[in-house]
N, C-alpha and C positions, 0 to 999 in steps of 0.2 A: 524878445527873440534876438539872438546874437546876429551881428551883421554878416553879410556874405564874405567868405574868405577871398582874398585876391591871390590868384595863382599865376605865376610868371616863371619863365625859364631863367634859372639862375645857375647854370652849369650842369654838366652831365653826371656829376658825382658830388659827394659831400665835401670833398676837398675843394673843388671849384666853387661850390656854394659858399664855403667859408671865405674864400678869397674875394668873391664878388660882393659880399656883405661886410667886409672888414672896414672899408671906408664908408662911414655913415652918410657923408655928404653926397658921394657918387651914387650910393645905393638909393638915397632919397630921390635924387634926380631921375634915376632909372624908373622908380615906381611911379613918379608923377608923369613920366612920358607914357607909360602903359595905361595908367588909370587917372584920367582927368578928374579932379575932385568933384566938379559940378555934375558929373555924370554917374556918380556912385549912389547906390541905394543906401539907406540907413541914416541919413542926416536927421538931426533933431530940430523940432520946432520950426519947420519950414525954412531951414537954413538956406541962404542964397549961395553959399559956397563960392565966393569970388577969389579965394586964395588957393594955396597948394597944400597937399598933405605934408605933415611934419612927423619926424620920427618920435615914437612914443615909448620905446623900450623893447624888451624881449623877455621870453621865458624859455625854460629848458624842457625838451622832451628827452627823457632818459632811456628810452627803449626803442630805438630805431634800428632795424635790421636791414642792412643793404645786401646786395648780391654776393658780397664777399663772405657773408655769413657772420659778420662781426656785429656785435651790439654797440651802437654809437649813442653819444649824447649830443643833441643838436639844438641850436638856438633858433627859436621861431620869433620873428620880428613883428612889431605892431606899429601902425601909423594912426594919426588922428587929424581931424578937421580943426583948425585953429579957431573957427567961428563958432561951431556948436559943440565941440569936444567929443563928437562921435568917433569911435575907434574901429579900425579894420586890422585883421590879421593877414600877413603876407606869407604864403606857402610857396616854396620852390616846387616846380613841377615834378621833381623826383620823389616828392613825398605827398601823402594823401592825408587830409584831416581824419583823425580818429583811427588811423591804421598804423600798425607797428612796422610792417614791411614796406620797402620802397616800391615805386611804380614798376620798375623793371621786373621784380620778383612777381608782383601781382599780375602784370600783363602776361608774362610767360606762363604762369599757372592757369590763367583764364584761357589762353590759346590752347594749351595742352588739354585742358578739360573739355572745352566746348568745340574745338576744331577736330579733335580726334575721338576715336571710339574708346575712351578711357573713363573708368569710374573715378570717383573722388579718391578712393584708396589707392588706385593705380598711380594717380598723380602724386600722391604723397610718397609712394615708393620710388618714383623717378627723382623726386627732390632729395631723397635720402641716399642716392648712389654714392659709392666711395670716391674720394678725391685722390689726387696723386700721392698724398701723404699716407694713404691707406686707411684714413679715418673718414667717417661720415662728416658732411658739412656741419659746422657748428651752428646752432640756433636755426636749423632747418625746420620747416613746417612739420609738425608731428601729428596733429589731429586732423582727420578727414573732414571735420566740420569747418575747418578754416577755409579751404577752397570753396566749400559749399556756401559759406558766408560771403566770400568774395563774389561769387556768381550772383547771389541775392542782392549784394550791394550794387553791382553794375546793373542789375536788372531794374533798379529803381530809377535809372536814367530813362527819360522818355525818348524813345527811338527817333521820332520825327523832329523833336526839338534838338537833339544832338546833331542830326544832319543839317538842320537849318543853321545852328550855331557854327558849324564848320563851313558854311558858305554855299551849300547846295540849294538850288531852286527846285521846289517840288515838281514832279512830272505832271503834265496835263493828260498824258496817256500812260496807261499802266495795264498790267495783267493781274488778275485776282483769282484766288482759289481758296478752298478750305481743305483741311486734312484731318483725318480721324486720329485721335490720341486716346489716352485713358488716364483716369485718376482713381487709384484704389479699386481698380477693376471695373469702374463705371465709365461709360462713354464720355469723352470730351473732345474738343476740336481746337484747331487754330485757324484763324483767318489771316491770310497773307496778301499783301499788295506789293508788287515789284515794278520798278522802272525797267521796262524791257530793253532799253538802250544799253544800260550798263550793268544790269542784274543787281541793282541796289535795292535792298529790302527797306521799304518805307513804313511797313506796318506788319506786326506779327502779334495778334491778340489771342488771348486764351479764353475760350467760351465753352458753354455746356450744351449748346444747341445750334442748329444752322437754319433756324426759321427766321423770318423777317423781323420778328420782335426782338431777336437777339443780335442779328447782323446789323440792323440799321443803327442802334445806339453806338455800336463799335465803330462803324464808318463815320458817324457824325463826330465822334470824339477825334478821329483822325483828321477830319476836315477842320475842326476847331484849331488844332495844332498847326496845320498847314497854312491856315489863314494868317498866322503870325508873319508869314512872308508877304511883302507888298507885291510880289510878282505872281501870286497865285490867287485865283478866284474859285475855280471848281475843276472837276475832272471833265475834260472834253470827250474822252473815249476810254472805255474799259473793255478788255478782252477776257472772257472767262468761259465757263461751261454753260450749260442750259438751265442751271438751278434757278428756278423762278424767285425764290426768296431773296437771293442776292440781287437779281435784276430789279425787283420791286424796291429793295432797300436803296439802291443807287438812284432810281427814278424818284423816290420820295425825297431824297436829299437834293437832287438836281434833275428836273425832268428833261433837260436838254442834253444830258450825257448820252453819247452813242454807246450802245451795248452790243459789241460784236461777240460772236461765238468762235471758240477755238476750232480750227479746221482739223486738228489732229484727233480730237475726240471721236468724231463720226468715222474717221478713217480707221482708227483702231477697232472701233465697234464693228465696222464692216468686215474687217479681217477675221474677227471672231465668228461672225454670222456666215460669211462665205465658206469658212471651214466647216461649219455645221451643215450648210447647204451641200457641200461636197460629200459629207458622210451620208446624208440622206439620199442623194441622187447618184452617188458614185461618179461624180463629174471628174474628168481627167485633170491632171495637174496643169497642163497648158491652158485649159479653159479657165481654171481658177485664176491663173496669172493674168489672163486677159480681162477677166471681170474686175480684178483689183486695179489694173491699169486704167480701165475705163472709169471706174469710180474715182480714182485719184485725179484723173484729168478734169473731171467735173468740179471736184472740190477746189482744186488749185488752178482753175481756169484763169486766163489772162484778163478777161473782162466780163461784165454782166451778161452781154449777149452770148458769149461762148458758154457761160454757165447754163443759161437757159436752153441753148441748143443741145448741149451735152446731156442735160437732165431729161429733156424730151426724148432724146435718142435712147437713153437707158429705159425709160418708161415704155418704149415701144419694143424693146428687146424681149424675145421669148423667155430667156433665162430669168429676167427680172420680173416675170409674171409669177414666178414661184412665191408663195406667201412669205418665206424667210427673207428673200431679197426685196420683195415688194414693200415689206415693212421699213427697210432701210431707205427706200425712195420716198415713202410717205414722211419719214422723219426729215429728210432733206427739204421737202416741200414745206413742212411745218416750221423748220428753222431757217428757211431761206433768207429772210430779212437779216438775221444776225450773221449768217455765214457769208453774205455778200456785201456787208457794210464797208469792207476795206476797199471796195472798188470806188466808193465815193470819198473816202478819207484814207489816203495811204499811210497816215501816221499810226493807224490801228495795227496792233500786232496780229499776225496771221494765226499764231498758235500761243498756247500758254506754256511753251517749253521753258522760258526763263524761270518761272516759279516752280514748274515741275522738277527741274534739276535741283533747285534749292531745297525743295521738300524732300528729295531723295537723300540729300546730305543730312538734313534734319532727322530723317527716318533712321539712318544709320546710327546717329548719336542717340536717338531715343531708344533704340533697341538695347543699348547697354544700360540705360536708366530704367527701362521697363515701364515705369509709370510715375506720375507725380503724386505727391502726398497731400498737398493742400492747394487751394486756389492761389494763395499768395506766392508760394514758391513756383507754381506752374507759370504764372504770368511773368515773374522775375526771370526764370530760367529761359523762357522763350525770348524775352526782350534782350537779355544778355547775349544769348546765342546769335541774335540778329546783329547786334552791335559788333561782336567779334567777327562774324562773317563779313560784314561790310568793310571792316578796316584791316583785317589780317591779309597780308599779301599772299598771292598765289605762289606755291612752291614748285619744286622740280617737276618737269614734264608738262606744266601748264602752258597754254598758248600765250597767256599774259603774265609770264614769269616776272616776279618782282614788283607787281602792282596789285593793289586791292580794288574791289569794286568802287569804293568811295573815291579813290584816287583817279580811276578811269572816268568817273563822273565829274571830276574837276577839283577835288579837295587837294590842296597843297599842304602836306604835313610839315613843310619847312625843315626837313631833316630830323624831325623828332619822332620818337616812338608814339604810336597812335593814342595810347592812353594819356600820355602827358599832353599831347596836342588837344585832345577833347577837354581835359580839365581846364586848360588855359582858355580855350574858346568859350566854354560855358561861364567862366568867371568874368568875361568881357561883354557878353551880348546885352544890348540895351533893352530889348523887348521883354526881358525877364522882369521888368518893372511891373508887368501886368499882374494884378492881384490874383488871377487864376493860376499863375505859375509860381510855384514855390521853389526857389533855388536850393534850399536846404533839402527838400524832398528829392530834387533832381540829383543832388550829390549823395543822397543817402545819409545826410548828417543828422 
């Protein structure tokens, strides 16, 4: 198998790339600063690698298309270990192995397709808009399969490993939920897990059932990735709905995980049921408003004692003796442990709003896709969507204008476009030496 490509920032365009690689001595010194030889994978015969990389030569890529729409001929350089003669290829971050278009073009296309309600064909039409010369851009993307292939390529990146490589620490507390999707008319689902502090998506898996037998392997896979970080052991607390399969899956993985229930779910359900109660009993509007307020005050009580007192008062209220409302109180009693866990641990999210908002954005995108065709493309699309969501900066009108969820969580992009930054970080991380993690699969090579 070929060695891992070394990816480094070598200028913001091909002209700067040529200037930075013109002097081989300076170029070699730069590469050795970024990639200490002894820390590289791919050495032969248990090489001790006590020296530095040396320049090995270059080869030409004759079809590189930049944002100017011009077809370029670009030199790709190689280095070798003087001890064992193993070789490595160095790529500038503006280029991607096995891709004709530069990272700017691909990142723009990925954002257009995954962040907006656009089909693949719509993205192609945007790329083919007229220029100031009155002509369409030369060498523009022509086939709708090209952006589809780019989405599938990005989707091969393992989401939690990307976040770890970028320096984030996995959350000990998170919110989890599942969402209905479909594939070729059949039911399918996505399992999502979000850090509620910054709304960073750490997991978005594509599955075909929401029973424990399906959810548990998915969550175990997530935990295996997160344990690559030395700062993470297990989830201390998860906020979700009352789905028992998910709860059992978390408890099977770590019995000590606190499983809190979202306070918003019972509130929304109560609003539906109190409206039904009003239709049956002709209850006046002001009474319905009072019933909603009383129920809200119990759910969002300041302490455990206030929750207990408020619930007891509702149970003694004549209105809540009606079967419709009485069922809501029985549900509160049944779920009381999960609904009040936040009193003992304030780090637990009160609601699952962070993931609900993200799922609404996913739903808008999915409405234009209508359905997935295959398991593989479904997984890749969801994974790619989550990466773009995490790293694309919020636009006009947003409260956090000019920042992305990943940046809010602590990622410093160092002034680089997010796709270039991700490629650079993935080529540097040391824990990718683990045999379970294949960097070539991670990059889609």
